[in-house]
N, C-alpha and C positions, 0 to 999 in steps of 0.2 A: 502493501501500501505505498508508506513511503516514498520507493521507486517510483511510482507510477505519479504520486505530489509532484516528485521532484522536475521529471518529464513534462508534466504541465504547465511545472510554472517556466522551466526554460522555453516550452513552444510560445508561451506569451508574452515574454523577454525577445523574442525573436522576431514577433510577429512589427511591424511597422506603427512607427507609432507617429499617429493626424496630430499634426498641429496647427493651430490658425494663427499663424503668424499675422503681425499687422503690415500692411502695405506702406511702402515708402515712396512719397510723393514728393518733387523740385517745384515748386512754384516758377511758373511761368512769365517773367520778366514783362513781356510783350505783351501780355493778356490781364496783368494785376494789375489794380489802381485802389489806390485809398483816397478817399472825395471828403471833404467835410464843409460844412455851414453853419455860418453864426448870422446872430443880428449883426446889422450895421446903421447905428443909432436908431435903431428901430423903424428905420425908415424899408430896408429892404434887407435881404437874405445875401448875402457876401458867401461865393461857392470857391472852392479851390481846390486841389489835387493834388499829389506826389507822384510824380515818373516814374522813382526807380524804387523796386522794391525787389527784396529775394527773401527765400527762404526753405522751409521742411513743412510737408504735411503726413502724419500715420493717421490709417483708418486700419482699424479690424471691427469688423460689422458683428459676426458673429461674438466676439465678447463684448460689442458694446463697449471699446475704447478706442481714444487715437490723441493728438496732438495735433499741436501749430506752434510752430517756431517761423517767425517773421518778425524781418528786418528794415524798415523805409526809411530813405535817405531823405535826411530833412532839406538840403540844399536841390531837391529836386520838385518844392513845391512850387507849384503856379495858378494863378488867378485869373490870370488875361492881361494884366497890365504890369509892365517889371517895374515899374516904381513902389505901386505896393509891395509886389512879392519883394524888390529889395529889402524893405521894410519888416517885411512878414519874415525875412530871414537873419534881421539884425538880434542883438541881445532884448530891445524890448519885447519879442514873440517868440519863434523859435531857438535865435541863440546857436544857428547853425555851428559855428565856426567852432564853438564849446562842446557841444552836442548832437554831432555829425548825423547822429540814427533815433529813431523811434524804435523800438522793440515792443512785439508783443507774446508772451509766452503762454501758452496753457496752462492751464492746473484740470481742469476735466473739461471732458466732453458728455455733452447728452442728449440720449437719444430717444427718439419715438422710432419701434419698427426697428430699422435695420438702416434707419435715417440720421446724420445729426442734426439737430434743431439748435443747439445753442452751444458757445464754446466761454468755461469759464477761466480767466485766465490773469496776466499781470501786464499791463503797458507801461509803458519806461517812458517818459518824454520829459527836456531838460533835467534829466539825474534823479527824479522822481518815480517812483514806482508806488503804485495803485493797482487794484481789483477793478476788472473792467469785463465784464461780459457781453459777449456779441450776438444777435438774437439772428441765427439764419434765416433766410427767406427762400431760399432756393436751392438744392442742393441735387447734383448730377453727375453720375461716372460712365463712362460709355469710350467705346473709342473712337476718336476722333473719326469724322466723315474724310476728308483728305489724307493726311499721313498715316490714320491706322492706330494712331499708339494710344495707350489706356490714358487716359484726361479724367480728371474729376474738376468740378467748379461748383463756386458759391457764389452768390448773394449771400452778405450782412452788415447788420447796423449796430451802431450800440450810439449810446450819450455819455460824455462827460462835462464837468466844468473845469473847464481850463484853469480857473485860478485853484484849483485843488494840485496840482503841478507846478504853481511860480507863478504863470503866464497870469501878470494884472495889469500888465498895459491898457490903458483906453477904457477901465472898466468905471462905469457900469454901460457906457454908450458904446464901446462895442462889447454884445454880449458876453454874457460867462457859460451861457449853454453852448455844446460844440456838439450837433448833431455828425456824424460819421457813418460813410457806408463803404463798403469795401467789394472789390468786385476782382476774385481768384480764381484764375486756373493750375494746375499743377499736374504734370505728367508723371506717370510710375514709372521708379528707377528701374 
């Protein structure tokens, strides 16, 4: 009987172990943008975006886990007005000389079924790190129709108070509440 148990145990150990590993994705900088909007003197809403970003995403739908690690180049900020962009890059706002990057690192990804619906994480802006939750509005993974590589894409939003990160110039005339939107596409590694 002992011999049969040992043989059975050895057979079980020899079976392939099926592990559901997370898939890793690299952010496509050509199709990834961070946008922001802020009240300008209460008269209108000023829009801007960052044109350069990089990062990695992981996704394990079976285990309902994932991660986000994204870096945004602060100097890539554009609003369509060169003079305003220069001021926004100055120490009054983003201080790109001292703080060249904004970063977002997830701490948890929430799922509904096998689709991620929100990401909890930490945003670092001006050297200050604060928790920020991204709400995922759209999410899709499939083969790209032209190059046939696996691609995941998402649209996400969040809202922050810029004063929480030490960006206080122009308050209260230039709004404190910043609406953020992110369009991300990432290819499977």
